C-alpha positions in Angstrom: -29.9 -6.4 49.0 -30.6 -4.9 45.4 -28.4 -2.3 44.4 -29.7 1.2 42.9 -27.8 3.0 40.5 -27.9 6.4 39.7 -27.6 8.4 36.7 -25.6 11.4 37.3 -27.3 13.3 34.7 -30.5 12.5 35.8 -32.3 15.5 37.1 -34.4 14.0 39.5 -30.7 12.4 41.0 -29.4 15.4 41.4 -31.8 16.9 43.3 -32.0 13.9 45.5 -28.1 15.1 46.1 -28.4 18.5 46.7 -31.2 18.1 49.4 -29.3 15.2 51.4 -26.4 17.8 51.1 -28.1 20.9 52.5 -29.9 18.4 55.2 -25.7 17.5 56.1 -24.9 20.8 56.4 -27.9 22.0 58.2 -26.9 18.8 61.1 -23.7 19.9 61.1 -24.3 23.6 61.7 -26.4 22.6 64.1 -24.2 20.6 66.4 -21.7 23.5 65.8 -23.6 25.8 67.3 -24.8 23.6 70.6 -21.3 22.6 71.3 -20.5 26.5 71.1 -23.5 27.5 73.3 -21.8 24.9 75.9 -18.7 26.1 75.7 -19.6 29.9 76.3 -22.0 28.6 79.6 -18.7 26.3 80.9 -17.7 28.8 83.6 -14.2 31.1 83.4 -11.3 29.7 85.2 -10.3 31.6 88.3 -7.9 34.3 88.0 -4.4 34.2 88.6 -3.9 36.2 91.7 -2.8 39.6 91.4 0.5 40.8 92.1 1.0 42.6 95.4 1.0 46.1 95.1 4.1 47.9 95.1 4.6 50.2 98.5 3.8 53.5 98.1 7.3 55.6 97.6 8.4 56.7 101.2 7.8 61.1 101.3 10.8 62.9 100.3 12.4 63.7 103.5 12.8 67.5 104.2 16.1 69.2 103.4 18.0 70.1 106.0 18.7 73.5 106.6 22.4 75.0 105.6 25.2 73.9 108.1 26.5 77.0 109.9 29.8 78.5 108.7 32.9 76.6 110.2 35.6 78.9 111.6 37.9 78.8 109.3 40.8 75.9 109.8 44.8 77.2 110.1 45.9 74.6 108.1 43.4 75.0 105.2 46.0 77.3 103.6 48.9 75.4 104.5 51.1 72.7 103.1 51.5 69.7 105.5 55.2 68.7 105.7 54.3 65.4 108.0 52.6 64.5 110.8 54.0 63.3 113.6 52.0 61.6 116.2 49.7 63.9 117.3 51.5 67.0 115.7 52.2 68.3 112.1 54.0 70.3 110.8 52.8 72.9 108.3 54.5 75.6 106.0 52.2 78.7 104.7 52.9 82.0 103.0 50.7 84.1 103.8 51.4 87.3 101.7 54.5 86.0 100.2 56.5 85.9 103.3 56.9 82.2 104.8 56.1 81.0 108.0 56.4 77.5 109.7 54.8 75.9 112.5 53.9 72.9 114.3 50.4 72.5 115.4 48.0 70.2 117.4 44.3 69.6 118.6 43.6 68.7 122.1 43.0 65.3 123.2 40.7 66.3 125.7 38.5 69.6 126.3 36.4 70.8 128.9 34.0 73.5 129.8 32.3 74.7 132.9 29.6 74.9 133.0 29.3 71.7 131.0 28.4 71.3 127.4 28.9 75.1 126.6 29.4 75.6 122.5 32.9 77.0 121.4 35.1 76.6 118.3 37.8 73.9 117.8 40.8 74.7 120.1 44.4 74.5 118.4 47.9 75.0 120.0 50.8 76.4 118.1 54.9 76.6 117.9 55.6 79.3 115.2 58.7 80.6 113.5 58.8 83.3 110.9 62.0 84.1 109.3 61.1 87.3 107.9 60.3 89.0 111.4 62.9 86.9 113.0 60.7 84.9 115.5 61.5 81.3 116.0 59.2 78.9 118.5 56.4 81.5 119.4 53.9 79.5 121.2 50.7 80.0 120.9 46.9 79.3 121.8 43.5 79.4 120.2 41.2 78.4 122.5 37.7 78.6 120.6 36.0 81.7 122.3 36.4 85.0 123.3 38.1 85.2 126.7 37.4 87.8 129.3 39.1 91.1 129.0 42.5 91.1 130.7 42.3 87.8 131.9 45.1 85.8 131.9 45.3 82.0 131.0 47.8 79.6 132.6 49.4 77.1 130.7 50.8 73.8 132.3 53.5 71.4 131.2 54.4 68.7 134.3 55.2 70.9 137.4 56.0 74.4 135.2 53.8 76.5 135.0 53.3 79.7 132.7 51.6 82.8 132.1 49.7 83.8 129.2 48.1 87.2 128.0 45.3 86.9 126.1 43.5 88.8 123.3 40.1 87.8 121.4 40.6 84.0 121.4 44.2 84.0 121.1 46.6 83.4 123.8 50.7 84.0 124.2 53.2 83.6 126.5 53.2 86.6 128.7 57.1 86.7 129.7 59.1 86.5 126.5 62.2 85.0 128.8 60.3 82.0 129.7 59.4 81.0 125.9 62.3 78.8 125.4 62.4 77.4 128.5 58.5 76.5 127.7 59.7 74.9 124.1 62.3 72.7 126.0 59.6 71.7 128.4 56.9 70.8 125.4 60.0 68.7 123.7 60.4 66.7 127.0 56.8 66.8 128.5 54.1 64.6 127.8 50.8 67.0 128.2 50.1 70.6 127.8 47.3 71.8 129.8 45.9 75.5 129.0 43.0 76.9 131.2 41.0 79.9 130.6 37.7 81.9 130.6 35.5 83.3 128.2 33.8 86.4 128.9 30.6 84.8 129.7 32.5 83.1 132.4 32.8 79.4 131.4 36.0 78.1 132.0 37.6 76.1 129.9 40.6 73.4 130.1 42.4 72.1 126.8 44.6 69.1 127.3 47.3 68.4 124.6 49.3 65.2 124.1 52.8 66.4 123.3 53.7 63.3 121.6 55.4 64.0 118.1 56.0 68.0 119.1 59.7 67.2 118.8 60.0 65.8 115.7 57.1 68.5 114.4 59.6 71.2 115.7 62.6 69.4 113.9 60.7 69.3 110.7 59.7 73.3 110.9 63.5 74.2 111.7 64.4 72.3 108.3 62.2 74.3 106.2 62.2 77.9 108.0 65.9 78.5 108.7 
């Protein structure tokens, strides 16, 4: 085959080369366009599944109505000297005067009719040196008692009458108070029965476990 040599300075040769280059560019452009068109027609890949939507926030619960103010706790302003089983020994200084007392809450409380509402009840044995009072027995029954009604306290086989005023009760015969305290030291339970102005009858049972030790602590503090 005969080789044809082109003169780079020949105008005809330059024109031939230029046209050849244009043709090659055109072919390349056409091929690119075709490929691009084919790519555009290719179906899109399926989208990734959407994340599960977050649960709708629960509605904010309505605010609870304000609780009814609780009755004053007799130990609120007092200092606990010691807890002895079911009885606590406390010291307080109302009006600057020292008061010491042993206190317990009932281990069981019943009402008749059943379910009648009432405030908390407590049993006390108090000593007030400034008033020369030692080991005074009293109870708070948690409701206003029937006027002129005597409550009843029982320790084992011993019975004591307690006069009442509002929600409190005290030993009616002062001469029996020391005897009652001695019975409480030795007994297992104190049962107090009373009746409200509405006719509701109540029975509160107090465990006497630890009562003697609590009284000893009271005696040490309030001499």
